[in-house]
C-alpha positions in Angstrom: 113.4 66.6 -114.2 111.3 65.0 -110.2 108.2 65.4 -107.8 109.7 67.3 -105.1 108.4 69.4 -102.0 109.3 72.9 -101.4 112.2 72.0 -98.7 113.7 69.8 -101.6 113.6 72.2 -104.4 115.4 74.8 -102.2 117.7 72.4 -100.8 118.9 71.1 -104.6 118.9 75.4 -105.0 121.7 75.3 -102.9 123.6 72.6 -104.4 123.3 73.9 -107.3 124.4 76.9 -106.7 127.4 76.0 -104.7 128.6 73.4 -107.7 128.7 76.1 -109.8 130.0 79.0 -107.7 132.6 78.7 -105.2 132.1 81.8 -103.4 128.9 80.4 -102.0 129.3 79.7 -98.5 125.6 78.6 -95.8 126.1 79.4 -92.4 123.1 78.7 -89.7 121.9 77.5 -87.0 122.3 73.2 -87.0 122.9 73.6 -91.1 125.4 71.4 -91.0 125.5 68.5 -89.2 121.4 68.1 -88.9 120.5 70.0 -91.9 118.8 72.7 -90.7 115.5 72.3 -88.6 113.6 71.6 -91.3 116.3 70.0 -93.3 116.6 72.5 -96.0 120.5 72.0 -96.3 120.9 68.5 -95.3 123.6 67.0 -96.9 125.7 70.1 -98.1 128.5 69.8 -95.8 128.8 66.2 -96.5 129.4 67.0 -100.1 130.7 70.3 -99.9 133.2 70.5 -96.4 133.3 72.1 -93.0 134.5 75.4 -94.7 131.2 75.9 -97.0 128.7 75.0 -95.0 129.0 76.3 -91.3 127.2 75.5 -87.8 127.1 78.9 -86.2 126.2 79.4 -81.9 122.6 80.6 -81.1 122.7 84.0 -81.6 121.2 85.5 -84.9 122.9 89.2 -85.0 126.4 86.7 -85.3 124.6 85.1 -88.9 123.5 88.0 -90.1 126.6 90.3 -89.2 129.1 87.1 -90.7 126.8 87.0 -93.5 127.4 90.6 -94.0 131.6 90.6 -93.4 131.4 87.7 -96.0 129.5 89.3 -98.5 132.0 92.6 -98.1 135.0 90.6 -98.8 133.6 89.0 -102.0 131.8 85.4 -101.0 128.2 84.9 -101.3 126.8 83.9 -98.5 123.5 81.7 -98.1 122.6 82.5 -93.8 119.3 80.8 -92.1 117.9 81.8 -89.7 115.8 79.3 -87.7 112.4 80.9 -87.6 110.8 84.3 -88.5 110.3 85.3 -85.2 114.2 85.4 -84.1 114.6 87.9 -86.1 114.6 90.7 -83.6 118.2 90.5 -83.0 119.5 90.9 -86.2 117.6 93.6 -87.5 120.9 95.7 -86.3 122.9 94.3 -88.8 120.2 93.6 -91.5 118.9 97.7 -91.3 121.8 99.5 -90.3 124.7 97.6 -92.5 123.4 94.7 -95.0 120.7 97.5 -96.4 123.5 100.7 -96.7 126.4 99.0 -97.5 126.5 99.8 -101.3 125.2 102.8 -100.5 127.6 104.0 -97.2 130.1 103.0 -99.8 128.8 104.9 -103.1 129.0 101.3 -104.9 132.5 100.5 -104.0 131.2 97.1 -101.7 128.0 95.2 -102.7 125.9 93.2 -100.2 125.6 90.2 -102.6 123.8 87.4 -99.6 120.9 85.7 -99.1 119.1 85.2 -95.4 117.1 82.6 -95.8 114.2 82.2 -93.2 110.6 80.0 -92.3 107.9 82.8 -92.4 104.3 81.9 -91.4 102.3 79.7 -89.2 100.6 76.5 -89.5 102.4 73.7 -87.8 100.9 74.5 -83.9 104.8 75.8 -83.0 105.3 77.9 -79.9 105.3 81.3 -79.5 108.3 83.1 -82.1 107.6 80.6 -84.6 105.2 81.3 -86.7 106.0 85.3 -87.5 104.8 87.1 -90.6 106.6 89.9 -89.9 107.6 90.6 -93.9 106.3 94.8 -94.1 109.0 95.0 -91.3 111.6 94.0 -93.4 110.2 95.8 -96.6 110.4 99.3 -95.0 114.1 99.2 -95.4 115.4 100.8 -98.1 118.0 98.8 -100.2 116.7 95.1 -99.4 115.1 93.1 -101.7 112.0 90.4 -100.2 110.7 87.3 -101.6 108.5 84.7 -100.9 107.9 81.7 -102.6 104.5 79.8 -103.0 105.5 76.6 -105.1 108.4 74.6 -105.1 109.8 75.6 -108.8 109.4 79.3 -108.0 111.1 78.2 -104.5 114.3 76.9 -106.5 114.0 79.7 -109.3 113.8 82.4 -107.1 116.5 81.0 -104.5 118.8 81.0 -107.6 118.0 84.7 -108.6 118.5 85.5 -105.3 122.0 83.8 -104.4 123.1 85.8 -107.9 121.8 89.3 -107.3 124.5 91.7 -106.1 122.3 93.0 -103.8 120.9 91.3 -100.5 117.9 89.3 -100.6 115.4 88.2 -97.2 114.1 84.6 -98.6 110.8 84.2 -96.6 109.9 80.1 -97.1 106.8 80.0 -96.2 106.5 76.4 -93.7 102.8 75.3 -94.2 104.4 75.3 -97.9 107.4 73.3 -97.1 105.9 69.8 -97.4 102.3 70.2 -98.6 102.4 68.9 -102.5 104.9 67.8 -104.5 105.7 69.1 -107.9 107.4 68.6 -110.8 111.0 70.6 -111.1 113.6 70.9 -113.3 117.2 70.5 -111.8 118.3 73.4 -114.5 120.2 75.9 -113.0 117.0 78.5 -114.8 117.1 81.0 -112.6 112.6 83.0 -112.2 113.3 87.0 -112.2 113.0 89.0 -109.4 110.5 91.8 -108.8 107.8 89.8 -110.9 104.2 88.8 -110.1 103.5 85.5 -111.6 99.8 84.6 -112.9 98.8 81.4 -111.6 95.4 82.4 -113.2 93.0 84.3 -115.5 90.2 86.3 -114.7 87.7 89.2 -116.0 85.3 90.0 -112.6 88.4 90.4 -110.3 91.6 90.4 -108.7 93.4 87.9 -106.1 97.0 89.5 -104.9 98.6 87.5 -102.6 101.9 85.5 -101.2 103.2 82.4 -100.2 101.5 80.2 -98.1 97.5 82.1 -99.4 98.0 81.2 -102.4 97.1 78.3 -101.8 94.3 79.2 -100.2 93.2 82.0 -103.0 93.4 79.4 -105.9 90.8 77.1 -104.1 88.8 80.1 -103.6 89.2 80.7 -107.2 88.2 77.5 -108.4 85.0 77.6 -105.4 84.4 81.2 -106.7 84.2 80.0 -110.6 81.6 77.6 -109.9 79.3 80.2 -109.2 80.0 82.2 -112.3 82.7 84.6 -110.5 86.1 85.2 -112.7 89.0 85.6 -110.6 92.7 86.3 -111.7 94.8 85.4 -109.0 98.3 87.1 -108.3 101.3 85.7 -106.5 103.0 88.7 -105.9 106.9 86.6 -105.7 109.2 89.5 -104.9 107.2 91.9 -101.8 110.1 94.3 -102.3 110.5 95.5 -104.9 106.3 95.1 -106.2 106.1 94.3 -109.2 102.9 97.0 -109.6 102.8 97.4 -113.3 101.7 94.2 -113.1 99.1 94.6 -110.5 97.9 97.8 -111.7 97.2 96.2 -115.4 95.3 93.5 -114.1 92.9 95.8 -111.7 92.1 98.1 -115.0 91.0 95.0 -116.6 88.7 93.3 -113.7 87.8 96.7 -111.8 88.2 94.6 -108.1 90.6 94.3 -105.9 91.2 91.6 -103.3 94.4 91.4 -101.1 94.6 88.6 -99.1 98.1 87.3 -96.7 98.7 85.9 -93.9 100.1 88.7 -91.3 98.3 91.3 -88.9 96.8 93.7 -91.2 97.5 97.1 -89.5 100.1 98.3 -91.9 100.5 95.3 -93.7 102.0 95.2 -97.4 98.3 95.1 -98.6 98.1 98.6 -97.5 100.6 99.2 -99.6 99.5 97.8 -102.3 95.8 98.9 -101.3 97.3 102.4 -101.4 99.4 101.7 -104.3 96.4 100.8 -106.3 94.4 103.5 -105.0 96.8 106.2 -106.6 96.9 105.0 -109.7 93.8 103.1 -110.4 91.0 104.2 -108.7 88.6 105.9 -111.5 89.1 102.2 -112.5 87.4 100.6 -109.4 84.2 99.2 -109.6 84.0 97.8 -105.6 86.2 99.5 -102.6 89.4 97.4 -102.5 89.5 95.0 -100.0 91.7 92.9 -97.4 91.5 89.9 -95.7 94.4 88.9 -94.0 95.7 87.7 -90.2 94.2 90.0 -86.6 95.9 92.9 -85.3 96.7 90.8 -82.7 99.5 88.1 -81.8 99.9 84.6 -83.5 97.1 82.8 -80.9 99.3 79.6 -79.9 98.4 75.8 -81.0 95.0 75.4 -82.5 93.5 78.9 -82.7 96.2 79.3 -85.3 93.8 78.2 -88.3 91.2 81.1 -86.8 93.9 83.5 -87.4 95.4 82.5 -90.3 92.8 83.4 -93.3 91.2 80.8 -95.4 88.6 80.1 -98.4 85.8 80.9 -96.2 86.9 84.6 -95.9 88.3 85.0 -99.1 85.2 84.2 -101.2 83.4 86.4 -98.7 85.2 89.3 -99.4 85.0 88.6 -103.2 81.3 88.0 -102.9 80.9 91.1 -100.8 83.3 93.5 -103.4 80.8 91.8 -106.4 78.0 92.7 -104.8 78.9 96.8 -104.2 
């Protein structure tokens, strides 16, 4: 077991599954010779050859369409989109074919593929390089949407995604690529899709979050603990389908809910979580549900990213307000 960053864990999961299953192939812009813009696929072409790790043109629609074709013919492609903001040209293939292939063929064909993409801001990148578009993807039935929050979870969830018989969109928080090192066992053990992870037990309030915001949520919970507030922190992990049972169990226990996400507030995944809790646990709530989110505007460039992305202070304020109700 070695300590590694998230991007190293993602690379290790690729290598494990490619060595185990010869049907796994990798494709995308610069994934071969250069090893990807964030080096998530570095060394894979040298180890497994150009037939299994292929560089593509700068054409996201082509990448998505090729991945669908490969999956329909028995391979398990892992396709990389360089940044989430570049996904729009691929949406036709994602929504019209990737998500529908099993249904369209009444199960005669499946679409076992993974489409990986960096998610979120925090690295002062230009426009289209800091998007959090998970709600756009979660709205399409037939897709699984996953967003890991640590190296170990990235390793285990990517293995599960590659082994899934249906398409998985794998969102990788850019800020966490090299944020911290964690011990990760290269043992090929997958983590379950569709399950929340309880990162911290608590009794006063439930904090639900995912991706890079788990770091800030855990820091906020630590700060609030010093004030005598016990927060339970849940990492959603899989955004579609969401493990609502775990969320409802926690809310019934604590009586309060704060949802934290980096994406814009309007029509975000947090709204779906809030609506579901209101439908099924309204009479267990001791205070209104609160959301801490990005703003309903384009991600501002460069240094203003930090004003857009929720931080510890905003999370703490929301929890204090909920506790005061």
